[in-house]
C-alpha positions in Angstrom: 0.1 0.0 0.0 2.8 2.3 0.9 4.6 1.4 -2.5 1.3 2.4 -4.4 1.2 5.8 -2.8 4.9 6.4 -3.5 4.6 5.3 -7.2 1.5 7.5 -7.6 3.3 10.5 -6.0 6.2 10.0 -8.5 4.0 9.7 -11.4 2.2 12.9 -10.4 5.4 14.9 -10.1 6.7 13.5 -13.4 3.4 14.6 -15.2 3.8 18.1 -13.5 7.4 18.4 -14.7 6.5 17.2 -18.2 3.7 19.9 -18.5 6.0 22.6 -17.3 8.8 21.5 -19.6 6.2 21.5 -22.6 5.1 25.1 -21.6 8.7 26.3 -21.4 9.5 24.7 -24.9 6.5 26.4 -26.4 7.7 29.8 -25.1 11.1 29.3 -26.3 9.8 28.3 -29.8 7.5 31.3 -30.0 10.3 33.7 -29.0 12.6 32.2 -31.6 9.8 32.8 -34.2 9.3 36.4 -33.0 12.8 37.3 -33.2 13.0 35.7 -36.7 10.1 37.8 -37.8 11.9 41.0 -36.4 9.7 41.6 -33.3 11.1 43.0 -30.2 10.7 40.5 -27.4 10.3 42.3 -23.9 8.3 39.7 -22.0 9.0 36.0 -23.0 6.2 34.7 -20.9 3.6 36.7 -23.0 4.0 33.7 -25.6 2.6 31.2 -23.0 -0.8 31.7 -24.3 -0.4 33.8 -27.4 1.3 33.0 -30.7 4.2 35.2 -31.8 2.7 36.3 -35.1 -0.9 37.2 -34.1 -2.1 40.6 -33.0 -3.4 39.5 -29.6 -7.1 40.1 -30.3 -9.2 37.1 -29.5 -11.1 35.7 -32.6 -9.3 38.1 -35.0 -10.4 36.9 -38.5 -7.3 38.5 -40.0 -4.5 36.8 -37.8 -6.4 33.6 -37.1 -8.7 32.3 -39.8 -9.7 29.3 -37.6 -11.3 31.8 -35.3 -14.3 32.1 -37.4 -17.6 31.3 -35.7 -19.0 27.9 -36.7 -22.9 27.8 -37.1 -24.6 25.8 -34.4 -26.6 22.7 -35.1 -29.8 24.7 -34.7 -28.6 27.2 -37.3 -27.6 24.6 -39.7 -30.9 22.8 -39.4 -32.8 26.1 -39.8 -30.8 27.2 -42.8 -31.3 23.8 -44.5 -35.2 24.1 -43.8 -35.1 27.6 -45.1 -33.3 26.5 -48.3 -35.8 23.5 -48.8 -38.8 25.9 -48.3 -37.2 28.4 -50.7 -36.8 25.8 -53.4 -40.5 24.6 -53.2 
């Protein structure tokens, strides 16, 4: 029983260390991209949640084309219904 607790504690620590290392690697990669693009990097940790080449505005359609709003299932159903109604 004590062995199980020790193994669980070690695995929890290793998961935490791996997550922190991934975050640090992401920041380093984004800083490298920003410097290559000619940006001045004042705060490296800014890139923890933002990409180096976007403007920082959430859902900006110019910088992030994947940020476009997808229609909901209800809107899709409604548009299909309206198209079928218009074609009749």
